[in-house]
C-alpha positions in Angstrom: 110.9 214.5 179.9 114.6 214.4 180.4 116.7 217.5 179.8 119.6 217.7 177.4 122.1 217.0 180.0 120.4 213.7 181.0 120.1 212.7 177.3 123.8 213.5 176.8 124.8 211.5 179.9 122.7 208.5 178.7 124.2 208.7 175.2 127.8 208.8 176.7 127.1 205.9 179.0 125.6 203.8 176.2 128.5 204.7 173.9 130.9 203.2 176.5 129.0 199.9 176.9 131.0 196.9 175.9 129.3 195.3 172.9 129.8 191.8 171.4 132.2 192.2 168.5 131.7 189.5 165.8 133.0 188.6 162.4 131.0 188.2 159.2 130.0 184.6 160.3 128.7 185.8 163.7 131.7 184.3 165.5 132.6 186.2 168.7 135.9 188.1 168.4 135.8 190.0 171.7 134.2 193.2 173.0 134.5 196.8 172.2 132.8 200.0 173.4 129.8 200.8 171.2 131.2 204.1 169.9 134.4 202.4 168.8 132.6 199.5 167.2 130.5 202.0 165.1 133.5 204.3 164.4 135.6 201.5 163.0 132.7 200.0 161.0 133.0 196.7 162.8 130.2 194.1 163.2 128.2 193.8 166.4 125.2 191.9 167.5 121.7 193.3 167.9 118.3 192.2 168.9 114.9 193.1 167.6 111.8 192.3 169.7 108.4 192.6 168.0 105.9 193.2 170.7 102.3 192.3 170.0 99.1 192.8 172.1 96.6 189.9 172.3 94.6 191.5 169.4 97.6 190.9 167.2 98.6 194.5 166.9 102.3 195.5 166.7 103.8 198.0 169.0 105.6 200.8 167.1 107.5 203.6 168.8 109.3 206.8 168.0 112.9 207.0 168.9 114.2 210.1 170.7 116.1 212.6 168.7 119.2 212.0 170.8 119.7 208.5 169.4 123.0 208.1 167.5 121.4 206.0 164.8 118.0 206.8 163.2 117.1 209.7 165.6 113.4 210.5 165.6 112.6 207.5 163.4 109.7 205.2 164.1 110.6 201.6 165.0 108.7 198.4 164.7 110.8 196.6 167.3 112.3 197.2 170.7 115.9 196.2 170.8 119.5 197.2 170.8 123.1 196.0 171.0 124.0 192.7 172.6 126.4 193.3 175.5 129.7 191.3 175.5 128.4 189.1 178.4 125.0 188.4 177.0 123.3 185.9 174.7 120.9 187.1 172.1 117.9 186.0 174.3 119.3 187.7 177.4 119.7 190.9 175.4 116.2 190.7 174.0 114.7 190.3 177.5 116.8 193.2 178.8 116.0 195.5 175.9 112.2 194.8 176.1 112.2 195.6 179.8 114.4 198.8 179.4 112.6 200.4 176.4 109.0 199.4 176.9 108.8 198.2 180.5 107.6 194.7 179.5 109.0 191.9 181.7 108.1 188.3 182.5 106.9 187.4 179.0 107.8 184.5 176.8 110.1 185.5 174.1 110.0 183.4 170.9 113.1 183.4 168.6 112.6 183.7 164.9 116.2 183.3 163.6 119.0 185.7 162.7 120.1 187.8 159.8 122.9 190.0 158.8 122.2 193.7 158.2 124.6 196.2 156.7 124.6 199.9 156.0 127.7 202.2 156.2 127.0 203.2 159.8 125.3 200.0 161.0 126.7 196.5 160.6 124.9 193.9 162.7 124.1 190.3 163.2 120.5 190.5 164.3 118.4 188.1 166.4 114.6 188.4 165.9 112.2 187.7 168.7 108.5 188.3 169.4 106.4 188.5 172.5 102.8 189.1 173.4 101.7 191.3 176.2 98.8 193.5 177.2 100.7 195.0 180.2 100.9 198.8 180.2 103.9 200.2 178.5 106.5 202.0 180.5 108.6 204.0 178.0 112.3 204.7 178.6 112.4 208.5 178.3 116.0 208.6 177.0 115.1 206.3 174.1 111.4 206.3 173.3 109.2 209.4 172.7 105.9 207.7 172.1 104.4 204.3 171.3 101.2 202.8 169.9 99.8 199.5 168.7 98.8 199.1 165.1 97.8 196.3 162.8 100.9 195.0 161.0 99.5 196.2 157.6 99.0 199.8 159.0 102.6 199.8 160.4 103.9 198.8 157.0 101.8 201.4 155.2 103.0 204.0 157.7 106.6 203.0 157.0 106.1 204.0 153.3 105.4 207.6 154.3 107.3 208.2 157.5 111.0 207.4 158.4 111.2 204.0 160.0 114.4 202.2 161.1 115.4 200.1 158.1 117.0 197.3 160.2 113.9 196.7 162.2 111.7 196.7 159.1 114.0 193.9 157.7 113.4 192.0 161.1 109.6 192.4 160.7 109.7 191.2 157.1 111.8 188.2 158.0 109.3 187.4 160.9 106.4 187.7 158.5 108.0 185.4 155.9 108.8 182.8 158.6 105.3 182.9 159.9 104.0 182.2 156.4 
């Protein structure tokens, strides 16, 4: 488990990452450090990757308490901010590899949506992947992970704090899958 200094260094490094800055129509305006984008209430791009095992169970994970947004919350998707030099798909592949250690899998895109809360304004790309490979959790971002049937994850979200943006991503995925 990382110590507080490692977590603070990771948070400082991620706050300095140059993130794609977009307008309300998802048109690229430039790039800004993550912390500045958030502090100014501007719109960025994010990805949400729903990871399933071959049994159809969804990977849910608990975020570390050092995360700037939704610390300690459960999350139904791996993901994060799209860097200034990335496409949504490139970001999705990078985030899935970083957070859960899953690489070399087919990513399927399920559309985009706009999400807004006072501290979180994003154009969101939704992806899914299927893998039975062992998870390798990124210690700075993920405390624990498990696979659950989708219905169990949604029931758990009614009684535990879950990231609201990733729940919207999951609901949009479910609606698209009919």
